[in-house]
Kinemage of the C-alpha trace (Angstrom):
@kinemage 1
@onewidth
@group {chain A} dominant
@subgroup {mainchain}
@vectorlist {calphas} color= white
{ca unk a 1} P -36.377 12.036 -9.327
{ca unk a 2} L -37.466 13.826 -6.189
{ca unk a 3} L -36.255 10.957 -4.040
{ca unk a 4} L -32.864 11.020 -5.666
{ca unk a 5} L -32.582 14.730 -5.096
{ca unk a 6} L -33.686 14.606 -1.497
{ca unk a 7} L -31.362 11.734 -0.680
{ca unk a 8} L -28.384 13.505 -2.203
{ca unk a 9} L -29.014 16.800 -0.393
{ca unk a 10} L -27.430 16.933 3.073
{ca unk a 11} L -29.057 18.789 5.962
{ca unk a 12} L -26.092 21.142 5.906
{ca unk a 13} L -23.245 21.738 3.525
{ca unk a 14} L -19.783 23.137 3.746
{ca unk a 15} L -18.018 25.252 1.192
{ca unk a 16} L -15.386 27.949 1.268
{ca unk a 17} L -15.156 30.035 -1.883
{ca unk a 18} L -12.427 32.612 -1.584
{ca unk a 19} L -11.713 34.315 -4.916
{ca unk a 20} L -8.093 34.427 -6.013
{ca unk a 21} L -6.108 37.504 -6.768
{ca unk a 22} L -6.755 37.021 -10.466
{ca unk a 23} L -10.536 36.873 -10.084
{ca unk a 24} L -12.446 39.544 -11.912
{ca unk a 25} L -15.225 41.426 -10.224
{ca unk a 26} L -17.728 43.403 -12.243
{ca unk a 27} L -18.371 46.891 -10.947
{ca unk a 28} L -21.924 48.106 -11.344
{ca unk a 29} L -21.638 51.247 -13.464
{ca unk a 30} L -25.179 51.306 -14.815
{ca unk a 31} L -27.514 54.107 -13.892
{ca unk a 32} L -30.448 53.830 -11.550
{ca unk a 33} L -32.754 54.003 -14.550
{ca unk a 34} L -31.604 50.593 -15.737
{ca unk a 35} L -32.057 49.135 -12.229
{ca unk a 36} L -35.500 50.640 -11.712
{ca unk a 37} L -37.236 48.427 -9.162
{ca unk a 38} L -40.562 48.972 -10.925
{ca unk a 39} L -39.123 46.919 -13.778
{ca unk a 40} L -36.831 44.393 -12.107
{ca unk a 41} L -39.140 43.567 -9.204
{ca unk a 42} L -41.753 42.287 -11.656
{ca unk a 43} L -39.561 39.629 -13.275
{ca unk a 44} L -41.198 36.188 -13.033
{ca unk a 45} L -39.544 33.872 -10.499
{ca unk a 46} L -39.122 31.230 -13.196
{ca unk a 47} L -37.040 33.651 -15.259
{ca unk a 48} L -34.937 34.614 -12.236
{ca unk a 49} L -34.301 30.931 -11.521
{ca unk a 50} L -33.050 30.417 -15.063
{ca unk a 51} L -30.642 33.325 -14.703
{ca unk a 52} L -29.346 31.979 -11.387
{ca unk a 53} L -28.884 28.510 -12.901
{ca unk a 54} L -26.415 29.986 -15.403
{ca unk a 55} L -24.243 31.583 -12.711
{ca unk a 56} L -20.773 30.114 -12.098
{ca unk a 57} L -20.429 28.488 -8.647
{ca unk a 58} L -18.745 31.441 -6.854
{ca unk a 59} L -21.454 33.842 -8.049
{ca unk a 60} L -24.190 31.308 -7.233
{ca unk a 61} L -23.094 30.962 -3.617
{ca unk a 62} L -22.752 34.725 -3.240
{ca unk a 63} L -26.265 35.160 -4.667
{ca unk a 64} L -27.657 32.829 -2.007
{ca unk a 65} L -26.930 35.542 0.557
{ca unk a 66} L -29.456 37.918 -1.064
{ca unk a 67} L -32.675 36.502 0.373
{ca unk a 68} L -34.218 33.431 1.979
{ca unk a 69} L -35.710 32.199 -1.267
{ca unk a 70} L -32.403 32.281 -3.136
{ca unk a 71} L -30.722 30.638 -0.171
{ca unk a 72} L -33.236 27.765 -0.287
{ca unk a 73} L -32.712 27.101 -4.005
{ca unk a 74} L -30.024 24.567 -3.145
{ca unk a 75} L -32.735 22.455 -1.503
{ca unk a 76} L -35.451 23.000 -4.132
{ca unk a 77} L -36.108 19.974 -6.321
{ca unk a 78} L -37.681 22.135 -9.025
{ca unk a 79} L -34.657 24.425 -9.209
{ca unk a 80} L -32.181 21.546 -9.152
{ca unk a 81} L -33.983 19.831 -12.009
{ca unk a 82} L -33.831 23.104 -13.955
{ca unk a 83} L -30.149 23.453 -13.039
{ca unk a 84} L -29.354 20.023 -14.473
{ca unk a 85} L -31.136 20.856 -17.716
{ca unk a 86} L -29.676 24.287 -18.527
{ca unk a 87} L -26.593 24.966 -16.405
{ca unk a 88} L -23.553 25.113 -18.725
{ca unk a 89} L -20.746 22.602 -18.268
{ca unk a 90} L -17.599 24.114 -16.822
{ca unk a 91} L -14.263 22.412 -17.409
{ca unk a 92} L -12.407 23.320 -14.241
{ca unk a 93} L -9.518 21.674 -12.402
{ca unk a 94} L -9.188 20.665 -8.767
{ca unk a 95} L -5.695 20.514 -7.285
{ca unk a 96} L -4.349 19.091 -4.040
{ca unk a 97} L -0.937 19.367 -2.475
{ca unk a 98} L 1.092 16.221 -1.937
{ca unk a 99} L 4.613 15.205 -0.969
{ca unk a 100} L 4.924 12.139 -3.160
{ca unk a 101} L 2.976 9.983 -5.562
{ca unk a 102} L 1.644 7.784 -2.775
{ca unk a 103} L 1.166 10.328 0.002
{ca unk a 104} L -1.189 13.195 -0.789
{ca unk a 105} L -1.071 15.985 1.748
{ca unk a 106} L -4.471 17.441 1.069
{ca unk a 107} L -4.979 18.847 4.528
{ca unk a 108} L -1.988 20.949 5.432
{ca unk a 109} L -4.062 22.691 8.097
{ca unk a 110} L -5.218 21.118 11.345
{ca unk a 111} L -7.379 22.050 14.283
{ca unk a 112} L -6.424 21.011 17.801
{ca unk a 113} L -9.307 20.303 20.150
{ca unk a 114} L -9.246 19.545 23.849
{ca unk a 115} L -11.569 16.941 25.299
{ca unk a 116} L -13.281 16.925 28.682
{ca unk a 117} L -10.395 14.987 30.207
{ca unk a 118} L -7.819 17.519 29.058
{ca unk a 119} L -6.590 15.322 26.207
{ca unk a 120} L -5.819 16.954 22.878
{ca unk a 121} L -6.548 15.570 19.442
{ca unk a 122} L -5.722 16.798 15.963
{ca unk a 123} L -8.303 16.827 13.176
{ca unk a 124} L -7.178 17.123 9.566
{ca unk a 125} L -8.818 19.793 7.453
{ca unk a 126} L -8.608 18.612 3.861
{ca unk a 127} L -8.159 21.499 1.470
{ca unk a 128} L -8.265 21.729 -2.295
{ca unk a 129} L -7.686 24.466 -4.854
{ca unk a 130} L -10.125 25.052 -7.707
{ca unk a 131} L -8.785 26.574 -10.903
{ca unk a 132} L -11.075 28.200 -13.464
{ca unk a 133} L -9.205 28.130 -16.819
{ca unk a 134} L -11.699 30.493 -18.465
{ca unk a 135} L -11.155 33.398 -16.059
{ca unk a 136} L -7.696 32.227 -14.873
{ca unk a 137} L -8.954 32.364 -11.295
{ca unk a 138} L -8.138 30.345 -8.168
{ca unk a 139} L -10.544 29.386 -5.384
{ca unk a 140} L -10.000 27.503 -2.152
{ca unk a 141} L -12.401 24.819 -0.959
{ca unk a 142} L -12.376 22.620 2.140
{ca unk a 143} L -13.490 19.030 2.769
{ca unk a 144} L -14.406 18.976 6.486
{ca unk a 145} L -16.606 15.870 6.165
{ca unk a 146} L -13.937 13.608 4.641
{ca unk a 147} L -12.476 11.351 7.368
{ca unk a 148} L -8.741 11.267 7.964
{ca unk a 149} L -6.840 8.429 6.337
{ca unk a 150} L -8.276 9.008 2.851
{ca unk a 151} L -6.706 10.411 -0.327
{ca unk a 152} L -8.325 11.753 -3.522
{ca unk a 153} L -8.035 9.206 -6.310
{ca unk a 154} L -10.357 10.195 -9.181
{ca unk a 155} L -13.040 12.661 -10.233
{ca unk a 156} L -16.057 12.583 -12.533
{ca unk a 157} L -19.452 14.241 -12.859
{ca unk a 158} L -18.813 16.727 -10.066
{ca unk a 159} L -17.816 13.994 -7.589
{ca unk a 160} L -14.415 13.368 -6.036
{ca unk a 161} L -13.501 9.750 -5.262
{ca unk a 162} L -11.553 9.288 -2.002
{ca unk a 163} L -9.834 5.968 -1.263
{ca unk a 164} L -8.577 4.753 2.110
{ca unk a 165} L -4.803 4.863 2.572
{ca unk a 166} L -4.472 1.812 4.808
{ca unk a 167} L -3.409 -1.438 3.156
{ca unk a 168} L -6.200 -3.995 2.835
{ca unk a 169} L -9.708 -3.866 1.457
{ca unk a 170} L -10.158 -0.339 0.129
{ca unk a 171} L -12.950 1.860 1.457
{ca unk a 172} L -14.274 4.391 -1.061
{ca unk a 173} L -16.370 7.519 -0.619
{ca unk a 174} L -17.734 9.942 -3.210
{ca unk a 175} L -17.884 13.618 -2.282
{ca unk a 176} L -19.456 16.663 -3.901
{ca unk a 177} L -17.267 19.464 -2.492
{ca unk a 178} L -19.650 22.293 -3.384
{ca unk a 179} L -22.465 21.047 -1.163
{ca unk a 180} L -20.458 18.864 1.211
{ca unk a 181} L -22.370 15.662 0.403
{ca unk a 182} L -20.719 12.316 1.142
{ca unk a 183} L -21.744 8.940 -0.297
{ca unk a 184} L -20.240 5.610 0.625
{ca unk a 185} L -19.461 2.571 -1.522
{ca unk a 186} L -18.980 -0.955 -0.227
{ca unk a 187} L -15.313 -1.836 0.383
{ca unk a 188} L -13.398 -3.751 -2.271
{ca unk a 189} L -13.243 -7.516 -1.884
{ca unk a 190} L -9.497 -7.965 -2.344
{ca unk a 191} L -6.826 -6.382 -0.132
{ca unk a 192} L -4.719 -3.848 -1.972
{ca unk a 193} L -1.865 -1.449 -1.325
{ca unk a 194} L -1.799 1.486 -3.803
{ca unk a 195} L -4.198 0.693 -6.646
{ca unk a 196} L -5.065 2.846 -9.627
{ca unk a 197} L -8.664 4.064 -9.553
{ca unk a 198} L -11.071 4.966 -12.341
{ca unk a 199} L -14.404 6.743 -11.860
{ca unk a 200} L -17.169 7.384 -14.376
{ca unk a 201} L -20.295 9.197 -13.183
{ca unk a 202} L -23.096 9.538 -15.706
{ca unk a 203} L -26.609 10.978 -15.412
{ca unk a 204} L -27.988 7.610 -14.281
{ca unk a 205} L -25.029 5.342 -13.481
{ca unk a 206} L -21.787 5.078 -11.524
{ca unk a 207} L -18.788 2.955 -12.554
{ca unk a 208} L -15.652 2.479 -10.467
{ca unk a 209} L -12.633 0.335 -11.340
{ca unk a 210} L -9.743 -0.473 -9.015
{ca unk a 211} L -6.656 -1.989 -10.635
{ca unk a 212} L -3.237 -2.955 -9.370
{ca unk a 213} L -1.639 -5.306 -6.885
{ca unk a 214} L -3.915 -7.418 -4.715
{ca unk a 215} L -1.251 -7.907 -2.034
{ca unk a 216} L -0.643 -5.618 0.924
{ca unk a 217} L 3.147 -5.890 0.984
{ca unk a 218} L 5.300 -3.687 -1.265
{ca unk a 219} L 8.008 -6.388 -1.272
{ca unk a 220} L 5.878 -9.270 -2.541
{ca unk a 221} L 5.503 -10.319 -6.170
{ca unk a 222} L 2.574 -8.362 -7.493
{ca unk a 223} L -0.488 -10.064 -8.917
{ca unk a 224} L -2.165 -7.392 -11.027
{ca unk a 225} L -5.928 -7.637 -11.117
{ca unk a 226} L -9.031 -5.477 -11.477
{ca unk a 227} L -12.355 -5.364 -9.702
{ca unk a 228} L -15.227 -3.125 -10.711
{ca unk a 229} L -18.331 -1.551 -9.200
{ca unk a 230} L -21.448 -0.598 -11.146
{ca unk a 231} L -24.882 0.722 -10.300
{ca unk a 232} L -27.507 2.303 -12.545
{ca unk a 233} L -31.047 3.612 -12.493
{ca unk a 234} L -32.270 0.473 -14.263
{ca unk a 235} L -31.769 -1.489 -11.063
{ca unk a 236} L -28.582 -3.316 -12.083
{ca unk a 237} L -25.616 -3.278 -9.770
{ca unk a 238} L -22.372 -5.190 -9.339
{ca unk a 239} L -20.629 -4.764 -5.981
{ca unk a 240} L -17.008 -5.583 -6.809
{ca unk a 241} L -18.029 -9.078 -7.866
{ca unk a 242} L -16.605 -8.631 -11.361
{ca unk a 243} L -12.846 -9.175 -11.545
{ca unk a 244} L -10.314 -9.534 -14.344
{ca unk a 245} L -6.557 -9.875 -14.763
{ca unk a 246} L -4.367 -7.318 -16.467
{ca unk a 247} L -2.215 -8.283 -19.471
{ca unk a 248} L 1.027 -10.102 -18.733
{ca unk a 249} L 4.293 -8.239 -18.182
{ca unk a 250} L 2.548 -5.099 -16.979
{ca unk a 251} L 4.269 -2.483 -14.881
{ca unk a 252} L 1.366 -0.401 -13.647
{ca unk a 253} L 2.140 2.594 -11.471
{ca unk a 254} L -0.405 3.786 -8.932
{ca unk a 255} L -2.565 6.686 -9.956
{ca unk a 256} L -5.824 7.638 -11.562
{ca unk a 257} L -7.269 6.185 -14.731
{ca unk a 258} L -8.596 8.275 -17.587
{ca unk a 259} L -12.104 7.554 -18.858
{ca unk a 260} L -13.023 8.090 -22.511
{ca unk a 261} L -16.375 6.792 -23.725
{ca unk a 262} L -16.733 3.425 -21.959
{ca unk a 263} L -13.049 2.694 -21.432
{ca unk a 264} L -10.577 3.361 -18.659
{ca unk a 265} L -6.984 4.027 -19.753
{ca unk a 266} L -3.704 4.062 -17.830
{ca unk a 267} L 0.015 4.050 -18.654
{ca unk a 268} L 2.136 0.919 -18.680
{ca unk a 269} L 5.881 1.238 -18.132
{ca unk a 270} L 9.066 -0.533 -19.304
{ca unk a 271} L 8.567 -0.110 -22.199
{ca unk a 272} L 5.825 2.468 -22.471
{ca unk a 273} L 2.410 1.378 -23.685
{ca unk a 274} L -1.212 2.164 -22.893
{ca unk a 275} L -3.534 -0.209 -21.047
{ca unk a 276} L -7.240 -0.024 -21.891
{ca unk a 277} L -10.034 -1.527 -19.793
{ca unk a 278} L -13.383 -2.129 -21.506
{ca unk a 279} L -15.995 -1.560 -18.800
{ca unk a 280} L -18.861 -3.531 -20.385
{ca unk a 281} L -16.699 -6.441 -21.567
{ca unk a 282} L -14.596 -6.484 -18.362
{ca unk a 283} L -11.419 -7.017 -20.375
{ca unk a 284} L -8.015 -5.389 -20.826
{ca unk a 285} L -5.925 -4.796 -23.907
{ca unk a 286} L -2.552 -3.178 -24.568
{ca unk a 287} L -2.026 -0.348 -27.074
{ca unk a 288} L 1.424 0.544 -28.340
{ca unk a 289} L 2.463 4.096 -27.517
{ca unk a 290} L 3.904 6.395 -30.208
{ca unk a 291} L 7.688 6.822 -30.114
{ca unk a 292} L 7.682 4.698 -26.969
{ca unk a 293} L 11.474 4.375 -26.752
{ca unk a 294} L 12.012 8.127 -26.752
{ca unk a 295} L 9.262 9.277 -24.357
{ca unk a 296} L 9.758 10.914 -20.985
{ca unk a 297} L 7.063 11.560 -18.367
{ca unk a 298} L 4.169 10.319 -20.528
{ca unk a 299} L 0.678 11.166 -19.279
{ca unk a 300} L -2.796 10.270 -20.496
{ca unk a 301} L -5.542 12.879 -20.414
{ca unk a 302} L -9.102 13.159 -21.661
{ca unk a 303} L -9.811 16.210 -23.770
{ca unk a 304} L -12.939 16.891 -25.809
{ca unk a 305} L -13.942 13.213 -25.549
{ca unk a 306} L -10.630 12.017 -26.954
{ca unk a 307} L -7.675 10.261 -25.361
{ca unk a 308} L -4.547 12.415 -25.539
{ca unk a 309} L -1.008 11.290 -24.732
{ca unk a 310} L 1.327 14.082 -23.587
{ca unk a 311} L 5.059 13.425 -23.280
{ca unk a 312} L 8.500 14.893 -23.744
{ca unk a 313} L 10.423 13.464 -26.692
{ca unk a 314} L 14.178 13.076 -26.475
{ca unk a 315} L 16.018 11.705 -29.511
{ca unk a 316} L 19.408 13.317 -29.046
{ca unk a 317} L 21.271 10.555 -30.885
{ca unk a 318} L 19.196 11.192 -33.988
{ca unk a 319} L 19.792 14.946 -33.851
{ca unk a 320} L 16.067 15.659 -33.358
{ca unk a 321} L 15.305 18.679 -31.143
{ca unk a 322} L 13.829 17.871 -27.768
{ca unk a 323} L 10.164 18.741 -27.573
{ca unk a 324} L 6.878 18.197 -25.796
{ca unk a 325} L 4.257 16.634 -28.025
{ca unk a 326} L 0.589 15.651 -27.934
{ca unk a 327} L -0.917 12.662 -29.728
{ca unk a 328} L -4.580 11.749 -30.115
{ca unk a 329} L -5.798 8.144 -30.204
{ca unk a 330} L -7.876 7.620 -33.327
{ca unk a 331} L -11.292 5.954 -33.526
{ca unk a 332} L -9.748 2.619 -34.562
{ca unk a 333} L -8.241 2.399 -31.082
{ca unk a 334} L -4.674 1.556 -32.126
{ca unk a 335} L -3.350 4.504 -34.169
{ca unk a 336} L -1.955 7.760 -32.779
{ca unk a 337} L -1.789 11.075 -34.619
{ca unk a 338} L 0.376 13.965 -33.438
{ca unk a 339} L -1.869 16.982 -32.925
{ca unk a 340} L 0.393 19.576 -31.325
{ca unk a 341} L 3.987 20.368 -30.419
{ca unk a 342} L 5.064 22.935 -27.849
{ca unk a 343} L 6.852 25.903 -29.451
{ca unk a 344} L 10.595 25.368 -29.192
{ca unk a 345} L 11.297 28.616 -27.359
{ca unk a 346} L 8.632 27.832 -24.764
{ca unk a 347} L 9.916 24.270 -24.400
{ca unk a 348} L 13.415 25.522 -23.638
{ca unk a 349} L 11.976 27.636 -20.848
{ca unk a 350} L 9.838 24.722 -19.662
{ca unk a 351} L 12.787 22.310 -19.742
{ca unk a 352} L 14.902 24.684 -17.666
{ca unk a 353} L 12.242 24.949 -14.963
{ca unk a 354} L 11.477 21.240 -15.067
{ca unk a 355} L 15.189 20.306 -14.725
{ca unk a 356} L 14.576 16.611 -15.280
{ca unk a 357} L 12.125 16.221 -12.377
{ca unk a 358} L 9.309 15.200 -14.702
{ca unk a 359} L 5.780 16.490 -15.035
{ca unk a 360} L 2.160 15.381 -14.778
{ca unk a 361} L -0.808 16.326 -16.925
{ca unk a 362} L -4.553 16.583 -16.536
{ca unk a 363} L -7.047 17.432 -19.270
{ca unk a 364} L -10.604 18.723 -19.220
{ca unk a 365} L -12.643 20.001 -22.128
{ca unk a 366} L -10.420 22.090 -24.397
{ca unk a 367} L -7.803 22.596 -21.690
{ca unk a 368} L -4.723 20.593 -20.684
{ca unk a 369} L -2.737 21.533 -17.580
{ca unk a 370} L 0.931 20.456 -17.410
{ca unk a 371} L 2.303 20.526 -13.856
{ca unk a 372} L 6.044 20.392 -13.142
{ca unk a 373} L 6.801 17.918 -10.362
{ca unk a 374} L 8.328 19.262 -7.181
{ca unk a 375} L 7.051 22.784 -7.824
{ca unk a 376} L 3.940 24.896 -8.187
{ca unk a 377} L 4.718 25.762 -11.826
{ca unk a 378} L 2.161 24.763 -14.450
{ca unk a 379} L 1.312 25.439 -18.085
{ca unk a 380} L -2.156 25.648 -19.603
{ca unk a 381} L -2.771 24.632 -23.215
{ca unk a 382} L -6.002 25.559 -24.999
{ca unk a 383} L -6.527 23.046 -27.813
{ca unk a 384} L -9.168 25.116 -29.596
{ca unk a 385} L -7.156 28.343 -29.620
{ca unk a 386} L -3.767 26.589 -29.907
{ca unk a 387} L -2.590 28.867 -27.107
{ca unk a 388} L -0.061 28.232 -24.335
{ca unk a 389} L 0.199 30.232 -21.119
{ca unk a 390} L 1.698 29.895 -17.662
{ca unk a 391} L -0.825 29.411 -14.880
{ca unk a 392} L -0.387 32.049 -12.146
{ca unk a 393} L 0.682 30.521 -8.806
{ca unk a 394} L -2.118 29.557 -6.461
{ca unk a 395} L -2.362 32.394 -3.888
{ca unk a 396} L -3.353 29.997 -1.104
{ca unk a 397} L -0.145 27.976 -1.084
{ca unk a 398} L 3.257 28.643 0.410
{ca unk a 399} L 5.571 29.125 -2.550
{ca unk a 400} L 8.867 28.174 -0.995
{ca unk a 401} L 9.815 25.874 -3.826
{ca unk a 402} L 9.792 22.736 -1.642
{ca unk a 403} L 8.103 19.421 -2.316
{ca unk a 404} L 5.104 20.394 -0.204
{ca unk a 405} L 4.098 22.868 -2.902
{ca unk a 406} L 3.690 20.204 -5.568
{ca unk a 407} L 0.226 20.011 -7.101
{ca unk a 408} L -1.766 16.933 -8.073
{ca unk a 409} L -4.702 17.684 -10.358
{ca unk a 410} L -8.062 16.283 -11.380
{ca unk a 411} L -10.521 17.226 -14.096
{ca unk a 412} L -13.434 18.677 -12.152
{ca unk a 413} L -16.858 19.835 -13.271
{ca unk a 414} L -18.432 21.996 -10.528
{ca unk a 415} L -22.103 21.262 -9.984
{ca unk a 416} L -24.425 21.940 -7.079
{ca unk a 417} L -26.311 18.667 -7.437
{ca unk a 418} L -25.429 15.037 -8.164
{ca unk a 419} L -28.738 13.147 -7.997
{ca unk a 420} L -27.185 9.905 -9.243
{ca unk a 421} L -25.671 9.380 -5.777
{ca unk a 422} L -29.217 8.696 -4.561
{ca unk a 423} L -28.851 5.272 -6.205
{ca unk a 424} L -26.340 4.290 -3.515
{ca unk a 425} L -29.067 4.594 -0.877
{ca unk a 426} L -30.860 1.700 -2.563
{ca unk a 427} L -28.089 -0.753 -1.692
{ca unk a 428} L -29.319 -3.185 0.940
{ca unk a 429} L -26.166 -5.238 1.410
{ca unk a 430} L -24.698 -4.183 4.769
{ca unk a 431} L -21.192 -2.759 4.933
{ca unk a 432} L -19.200 -0.705 7.375
{ca unk a 433} L -20.445 2.860 7.736
{ca unk a 434} L -18.415 6.026 8.162
{ca unk a 435} L -21.148 7.741 10.161
{ca unk a 436} L -19.156 7.397 13.331
{ca unk a 437} L -16.090 8.964 11.694
{ca unk a 438} L -17.818 11.963 10.179
{ca unk a 439} L -20.485 12.630 12.752
């Protein structure tokens, strides 16, 4: 365990936590009697460590400024092991800006540097926006170690999966944005253009699936296929050697896959259905979508370990009111049950803002975020409380209403350690390194 921790901890890390305007700060109104140093200075270090392990990430990084010992906790194997055991799971979201489905503009800022010969070069600064649905707070975070030419494709277990934009064999890196760690995977075997990517990071294993066309021309007839990557603490690994074909007559759009249990799911179009990839069996199957002929902008999300389909329903010819509905896939794997419907008054407001542009969804824990395309407007639905609310605009974005303000979201669980990435250091098969790009 110590080796895994030490390998996953970089010599330096980069983070930028800037609390949003909606963040709540607690003012200390207690008397000096309660903060008597004769009492608090005698707390055992083990008890203090447990308290710190429960802090949310912004408070944790602020606490590291108190003293040298608290600062060094990020590099303490004992503390990190304690953190993994007791730190509560936080179902946050991570958003990036993008212009279109296939061109994420994650780094709208750039630094211009001048070399010794007087030549100038521009370095992208990738930037993301963390949203805490519990406190309705925004934070900004940067990705200075991610090389240019990569886009975020999936997220799991506190890691963000970045995939190379250039057509051909896809290079993949896994990044923990809180500590700035970067781990590299071998490139895919087949050349691809804009594949869909699935990521599942468990306590002792990593699974990645890349599905879509295996040609590098957008004008060629697509041959849809899948290749997968697996590594676990038991010593088993598969470096993209496992491939499989998707079902016939698929129309798979590029994007991220949703992982529930040991399956990756993605939408199939014309007509709508759901494609399911069984990781262990390396096989695909097709699941019929509910009301498939009347759906608009369907999205798949994971929420509370269930697969949820979110879509607008339009059955004007049958005199059924337009609505936005949520269905849950049952344990049998083929049956859907409607679990929620947006209140009609709210849907009318939503429909007016959406204006036919469509919307995307991302789910995490008890929360589902519904983002209107071409804008920074988004709704948050709490499944447990059956409550809907508009998400306040991100204070770090320009809200001019243009396409550059559009958000693309991922389910993100903030964590200050991801020891499973230490397994990647055990790979002995040589592959191209990014050390020259990020050094």
